[in-house]
C-alpha positions as CSV (number, residue, x, y, z in Angstrom):
1,M,0.0,0.0,0.0
2,G,1.4,3.3,-1.0
3,N,2.1,6.1,1.4
4,R,-0.5,8.3,-0.3
5,I,-3.4,6.5,1.3
6,G,-3.6,6.6,5.1
7,I,-5.2,3.7,7.0
8,G,-7.8,6.2,8.4
9,T,-8.9,7.1,4.9
10,R,-9.3,3.5,3.8
11,W,-11.3,2.7,6.9
12,A,-13.4,5.8,6.4
13,S,-14.4,4.5,3.0
14,R,-15.1,1.0,4.4
15,T,-17.3,2.5,7.1
16,Q,-19.3,4.5,4.6
17,F,-20.0,1.3,2.6
18,F,-20.9,-0.6,5.8
19,A,-23.3,2.1,6.8
20,S,-24.9,2.2,3.4
21,G,-25.4,-1.6,3.5
22,F,-26.8,-1.5,7.0
23,I,-29.4,1.1,6.1
24,F,-30.4,-0.7,2.9
25,A,-30.8,-4.0,4.8
26,T,-33.0,-2.3,7.4
27,W,-35.3,-1.2,4.6
28,G,-35.3,-4.7,3.2
29,V,-36.1,-6.2,6.6
30,H,-39.0,-3.8,7.1
31,I,-40.7,-4.2,3.7
32,P,-43.2,-6.6,5.2
33,T,-43.7,-4.0,8.0
34,V,-44.4,-1.3,5.4
35,K,-46.8,-3.6,3.5
36,A,-48.8,-4.3,6.6
37,H,-48.6,-0.8,8.1
38,Y,-50.0,0.9,4.9
39,A,-52.2,-2.1,4.0
40,V,-51.0,-2.3,0.4
41,D,-50.7,-5.2,-2.0
42,E,-47.7,-6.3,-4.0
43,A,-48.4,-4.0,-6.9
44,Q,-48.8,-1.0,-4.6
45,L,-45.6,-2.0,-2.9
46,G,-44.0,-2.2,-6.3
47,F,-45.1,1.4,-7.0
48,A,-43.5,2.4,-3.8
49,L,-40.2,0.8,-4.9
50,L,-40.7,2.6,-8.2
51,A,-40.9,5.9,-6.4
52,A,-37.5,5.2,-4.8
53,G,-36.1,4.2,-8.2
54,F,-37.3,7.4,-9.8
55,G,-35.8,9.4,-7.0
56,A,-32.5,7.5,-7.5
57,L,-32.5,8.4,-11.2
58,A,-33.1,12.0,-10.3
59,G,-30.2,11.9,-7.9
60,L,-27.9,10.3,-10.5
61,S,-28.7,13.1,-13.0
62,R,-27.0,15.5,-10.6
63,A,-24.4,13.3,-8.8
64,G,-21.5,13.8,-11.2
65,H,-22.1,17.6,-11.1
66,W,-22.3,17.8,-7.3
67,I,-19.2,15.6,-6.7
68,G,-17.3,17.5,-9.4
69,R,-18.1,20.7,-7.6
70,Y,-18.1,19.8,-3.9
71,G,-16.0,16.6,-3.8
72,A,-16.9,13.2,-2.6
73,R,-16.4,13.9,1.0
74,D,-18.9,16.8,1.4
75,T,-21.4,15.1,-0.9
76,A,-21.2,11.8,1.1
77,R,-21.5,13.7,4.4
78,I,-24.7,15.4,3.5
79,C,-26.4,12.7,1.4
80,G,-25.4,9.9,3.7
81,T,-26.8,11.7,6.8
82,V,-30.1,12.4,5.0
83,Y,-30.2,8.8,3.8
84,A,-29.7,7.5,7.4
85,L,-32.2,9.8,9.0
86,L,-35.0,9.2,6.5
87,I,-35.2,5.5,7.5
88,A,-36.7,6.6,10.8
89,A,-39.8,8.0,9.0
90,L,-40.5,4.8,7.0
91,I,-43.6,3.9,8.9
92,A,-44.3,7.3,10.4
93,M,-45.9,8.9,7.3
94,P,-49.6,9.8,7.4
95,G,-50.5,7.7,4.4
96,Y,-49.5,5.9,1.2
97,G,-49.0,9.1,-0.8
98,A,-46.7,10.6,1.7
99,L,-44.7,7.3,1.8
100,L,-44.2,7.6,-2.0
101,A,-42.8,11.1,-1.5
102,L,-40.5,10.0,1.3
103,L,-39.2,7.1,-0.8
104,A,-38.5,9.4,-3.7
105,V,-36.3,11.6,-1.5
106,F,-34.8,8.4,0.0
107,G,-33.9,7.3,-3.5
108,I,-32.2,10.7,-4.3
109,A,-30.1,10.5,-1.2
110,T,-29.2,6.9,-1.7
111,S,-28.0,7.2,-5.3
112,V,-25.9,10.3,-4.7
113,F,-24.3,8.8,-1.6
114,D,-23.6,5.6,-3.5
115,V,-21.8,7.5,-6.4
116,A,-19.9,9.6,-3.9
117,I,-18.5,6.7,-1.9
118,N,-17.8,4.7,-5.1
119,T,-15.9,7.7,-6.5
120,E,-13.9,7.8,-3.3
121,A,-13.2,4.0,-3.6
122,A,-12.2,4.3,-7.2
123,K,-9.8,7.2,-6.4
124,L,-8.3,5.1,-3.6
125,E,-7.8,2.2,-6.1
126,L,-6.2,4.4,-8.6
127,L,-3.8,5.9,-6.0
128,D,-3.0,2.4,-4.7
129,G,-2.4,0.9,-8.1
130,G,-4.1,-2.4,-7.1
131,T,-7.6,-3.8,-6.6
132,L,-9.7,-2.4,-3.7
133,M,-13.2,-2.0,-5.0
134,S,-14.5,-5.6,-4.3
135,G,-13.4,-5.2,-0.7
136,M,-15.2,-1.9,-0.3
137,H,-18.4,-3.5,-1.7
138,G,-17.7,-6.4,0.7
139,M,-18.2,-3.9,3.5
140,F,-21.5,-2.9,2.0
141,S,-22.6,-6.6,2.1
142,L,-21.2,-7.0,5.6
143,G,-23.3,-4.0,6.6
144,G,-26.3,-5.6,4.9
145,M,-25.7,-8.9,6.8
146,A,-25.4,-7.0,10.1
147,G,-28.4,-4.9,9.4
148,A,-30.5,-7.9,8.5
149,M,-29.4,-9.9,11.5
150,T,-29.9,-7.1,14.0
151,G,-33.3,-6.4,12.4
152,A,-34.2,-10.1,12.8
153,A,-33.0,-10.1,16.4
154,A,-34.9,-6.9,17.2
155,L,-38.1,-8.3,15.8
156,A,-37.7,-11.6,17.5
157,A,-37.1,-9.8,20.8
158,G,-40.3,-7.9,20.4
159,M,-38.8,-4.5,19.8
160,A,-41.3,-2.1,18.2
161,P,-40.5,-1.5,14.5
162,Q,-40.5,2.2,14.9
163,A,-38.0,2.0,17.8
164,H,-35.7,-0.2,15.7
165,L,-35.8,2.3,12.8
166,I,-35.0,5.2,15.0
167,W,-32.1,3.3,16.6
168,V,-30.7,2.5,13.1
169,A,-31.1,6.0,11.9
170,G,-29.2,7.6,14.8
171,A,-26.4,5.0,14.8
172,T,-25.7,5.1,11.0
173,A,-26.0,8.9,10.7
174,L,-23.3,9.2,13.4
175,A,-21.1,6.7,11.6
176,V,-21.5,8.6,8.3
177,L,-20.6,11.9,9.9
178,L,-17.6,10.6,11.7
179,A,-16.2,8.7,8.7
180,S,-16.6,11.7,6.5
181,Q,-14.0,13.5,8.5
182,Y,-11.3,11.1,7.3
183,M,-12.2,10.8,3.6
184,L,-9.9,12.2,0.9
185,P,-9.7,16.0,0.8
186,R,-12.2,17.8,-1.5
187,A,-9.5,18.6,-4.2
188,A,-8.8,14.9,-4.7
189,T,-12.4,14.0,-5.9
190,S,-13.6,17.3,-7.3
191,S,-12.7,19.0,-10.6
192,A,-12.4,22.5,-11.9
193,A,-15.0,21.7,-14.5
194,P,-17.9,19.9,-12.8
195,A,-19.9,17.5,-14.9
196,A,-22.5,19.0,-17.1
197,D,-26.0,19.4,-15.7
198,G,-28.7,17.0,-16.8
199,F,-29.3,13.3,-17.0
200,N,-26.3,11.6,-18.5
201,L,-26.9,8.1,-19.8
202,P,-23.9,6.1,-20.7
203,R,-22.2,6.8,-24.0
204,G,-19.5,5.0,-26.0
205,A,-17.6,2.4,-23.9
206,L,-19.8,3.1,-20.9
207,V,-22.9,1.7,-22.8
208,I,-21.7,-1.9,-22.5
209,L,-20.8,-1.5,-18.8
210,G,-24.2,0.1,-18.2
211,I,-26.1,-2.7,-19.8
212,L,-24.2,-5.3,-17.8
213,A,-24.7,-3.3,-14.6
214,A,-28.4,-3.1,-15.3
215,L,-28.7,-6.8,-15.8
216,G,-26.9,-7.5,-12.5
217,L,-28.9,-5.0,-10.5
218,I,-32.3,-6.0,-11.9
219,A,-31.7,-9.4,-10.3
220,E,-29.8,-8.2,-7.2
221,G,-32.5,-5.6,-6.5
222,A,-35.2,-8.2,-6.7
223,I,-33.5,-10.3,-4.0
224,Y,-33.0,-7.3,-1.8
225,D,-36.6,-6.2,-2.0
226,W,-38.5,-9.5,-2.2
227,S,-36.4,-12.3,-0.5
228,V,-37.8,-11.6,3.0
229,L,-41.4,-11.4,1.8
230,Y,-40.9,-14.7,-0.2
231,L,-39.9,-16.6,2.9
232,Q,-42.6,-15.1,5.0
233,Q,-45.5,-15.3,2.4
234,E,-44.6,-18.3,0.2
235,L,-42.9,-20.6,2.7
236,G,-44.7,-19.5,5.9
237,S,-41.7,-18.4,7.9
238,P,-42.1,-15.9,10.8
239,Q,-40.8,-12.4,9.9
240,G,-37.9,-12.7,12.3
241,Q,-36.8,-15.9,10.6
242,A,-37.7,-14.6,7.1
243,A,-35.2,-11.7,7.7
244,L,-32.5,-14.4,7.6
245,A,-33.0,-14.6,3.8
246,Y,-31.5,-11.2,3.4
247,A,-28.8,-12.0,6.0
248,S,-27.9,-15.2,4.2
249,F,-27.7,-13.4,0.8
250,S,-25.7,-10.5,2.2
251,A,-23.3,-12.7,4.3
252,A,-22.4,-14.8,1.3
253,M,-22.0,-11.7,-0.9
254,A,-19.7,-10.1,1.7
255,A,-17.5,-13.2,1.9
256,A,-17.3,-13.4,-1.9
257,R,-16.5,-9.7,-2.2
258,F,-13.7,-9.8,0.4
259,G,-12.1,-12.5,-1.8
260,G,-13.1,-10.7,-5.0
261,D,-10.1,-8.5,-5.4
262,A,-7.9,-11.6,-5.5
263,M,-10.3,-13.2,-8.0
264,R,-10.3,-10.1,-10.2
265,A,-6.5,-10.1,-10.2
266,R,-6.5,-13.8,-11.3
267,F,-9.4,-14.1,-13.8
268,A,-10.4,-12.0,-16.8
269,P,-13.5,-9.9,-16.2
270,A,-15.6,-11.8,-18.7
271,V,-14.7,-15.2,-17.2
272,L,-15.4,-14.0,-13.7
273,L,-18.7,-12.4,-14.7
274,R,-19.9,-15.5,-16.7
275,G,-19.1,-18.0,-13.9
276,S,-20.7,-15.7,-11.3
277,A,-23.9,-15.3,-13.3
278,V,-24.3,-19.0,-13.9
279,L,-23.9,-19.7,-10.2
280,A,-26.5,-17.1,-9.4
281,A,-29.0,-18.6,-11.9
282,V,-28.5,-22.2,-10.5
283,A,-28.8,-21.0,-6.9
284,M,-31.9,-19.0,-7.5
285,A,-33.5,-22.0,-9.2
286,L,-32.7,-24.0,-6.0
287,V,-34.5,-21.3,-3.9
288,L,-37.6,-21.6,-6.0
289,V,-37.7,-25.4,-6.4
290,A,-37.0,-26.1,-2.7
291,R,-40.0,-25.6,-0.5
292,Q,-38.0,-25.9,2.7
293,P,-36.9,-22.6,4.3
294,W,-33.4,-23.9,5.2
295,L,-32.8,-24.9,1.5
296,A,-34.0,-21.5,0.4
297,L,-31.5,-19.9,2.7
298,V,-28.7,-22.0,1.2
299,G,-29.9,-20.9,-2.3
300,F,-30.0,-17.2,-1.3
301,A,-26.4,-17.6,-0.1
302,G,-25.4,-19.0,-3.5
303,V,-27.2,-16.1,-5.3
304,G,-25.2,-13.7,-3.1
305,V,-21.9,-15.3,-4.1
306,G,-23.0,-15.2,-7.8
307,F,-23.8,-11.5,-7.8
308,A,-21.0,-10.4,-5.5
309,N,-18.5,-9.1,-7.9
310,V,-20.7,-7.8,-10.7
311,V,-20.9,-4.2,-9.5
312,P,-17.3,-3.9,-8.3
313,I,-16.0,-5.1,-11.6
314,L,-18.2,-2.8,-13.6
315,F,-17.8,0.3,-11.4
316,S,-14.0,-0.1,-11.3
317,A,-14.0,-0.4,-15.1
318,A,-16.2,2.7,-15.4
319,A,-13.8,4.7,-13.4
320,R,-11.0,3.8,-15.7
321,V,-12.5,4.6,-19.1
322,P,-10.0,6.8,-20.9
323,G,-11.0,10.4,-21.1
324,V,-13.8,10.1,-18.6
325,D,-13.7,11.6,-15.1
326,P,-14.2,8.8,-12.5
327,A,-17.2,10.4,-10.9
328,R,-18.9,10.9,-14.3
329,G,-18.1,7.3,-15.4
330,I,-19.5,5.8,-12.2
331,A,-22.6,8.1,-12.3
332,A,-23.3,7.1,-16.0
333,V,-23.0,3.4,-15.4
334,S,-24.9,3.8,-12.1
335,A,-27.7,5.5,-14.1
336,A,-28.1,2.4,-16.3
337,A,-27.8,0.2,-13.3
338,Y,-30.5,2.0,-11.4
339,L,-32.8,1.7,-14.5
340,G,-32.5,-2.0,-13.9
341,F,-32.7,-1.7,-10.2
342,M,-35.8,0.5,-10.6
343,A,-37.5,-1.8,-13.1
344,G,-36.8,-5.1,-11.5
345,P,-38.7,-5.0,-8.2
346,P,-41.9,-3.4,-9.6
347,V,-41.9,-6.0,-12.4
348,I,-41.6,-8.7,-9.8
349,G,-44.5,-7.1,-7.9
350,F,-46.8,-6.9,-10.9
351,V,-46.1,-10.5,-12.0
352,A,-46.6,-11.6,-8.4
353,R,-50.0,-10.0,-8.4
354,V,-51.3,-12.0,-11.4
355,S,-49.6,-15.2,-10.5
356,S,-47.5,-15.6,-7.3
357,L,-44.3,-14.2,-5.8
358,G,-42.6,-17.6,-6.4
359,W,-43.4,-17.6,-10.1
360,A,-42.4,-13.9,-10.4
361,L,-38.9,-14.6,-8.9
362,W,-38.1,-17.0,-11.8
363,L,-37.4,-13.8,-13.6
364,V,-34.2,-13.5,-11.5
365,V,-33.0,-16.7,-13.1
366,G,-33.7,-15.2,-16.5
367,F,-31.8,-12.0,-15.7
368,A,-28.8,-14.0,-14.4
369,V,-28.7,-16.1,-17.6
370,A,-28.8,-13.0,-19.7
371,L,-25.9,-11.6,-17.8
372,A,-23.9,-14.8,-18.3
373,V,-24.6,-14.7,-22.1
374,S,-23.5,-11.1,-22.3
375,A,-20.5,-11.3,-20.0
376,R,-18.0,-11.5,-22.9
377,R,-18.9,-7.9,-23.8
378,V,-17.1,-6.6,-20.7
379,E,-13.8,-6.9,-22.4
380,A,-14.7,-4.3,-25.1
381,P,-14.4,-1.2,-22.8
382,R,-11.1,-2.5,-21.4
383,G,-9.5,-3.3,-24.8
């Protein structure tokens, strides 16, 4: 490790990824809580997820500009704190319409925070000259596992959902604020010419990376948003036990991501993507064929391993496209990824409404297969 990167800076970045995963897992654990609290069906829940997705796209349309102007540190500090605090209001809104508005703002804060911390991680990787991105995303998954497990424990212990949400909001907001103090100075991740205003879809080499990211996040987002409800509703698990679906997925993803930098150094990106996607497809099929909760948990773990390194590979590649500022490259590929992330969960909800959640989740298998077939295209932007 070069002397240009202090240990405090590296751990600040890891802490931000951990906090992001913890908040996101808390949202996933409480999706059944939201569904019951607002008395909505799967399609209405899908619209709520769509509101968050549209908010995320709105945030991505400005993320490159804000980071270019203010730097990753200040952007992460503000958006990460807002992201954390909004989770406390998840079941405190006066009605379904207000929930949609909250989730739209939640999506804006989430997406800009994600781009800011990924820009920071990409800059650290460039300064180091090695591979760090998978490990950073491993911290996101570790945070997801911790968030899911503490959520499951809180529910099993009888803690009121609102109390749990307030606790998570306060703890993660504090972590974000403290970690921000040790991120790279503003000059390292800002530019004299901020990214242009407006919504920047990928262009040129970024198109291929964006398509692959969209395929990966369509499937990954479906697991984040529907795995807990699947175990609870389709397999009859109590909510506390059902939350382990997300924990299993996130724990396996974290483990795979912590080993992902070594894998990325050993295997070509296309080979690693193809093998990962095939594993995800097979594991998801196991989840849906097995009617036993414990087998479903094993399957969700396999899905986590399969999707673990998709985003780190693609975001790292986006930050290295010649002639493209890292923040703009990540924001552009993130925009395509969020299109997939936005579309996946509502599509699952709509299909579930006309059939069942189990049948709807077969789409995840299809998305993983599509990613495997398209993985060879990842070499194009790197050539």
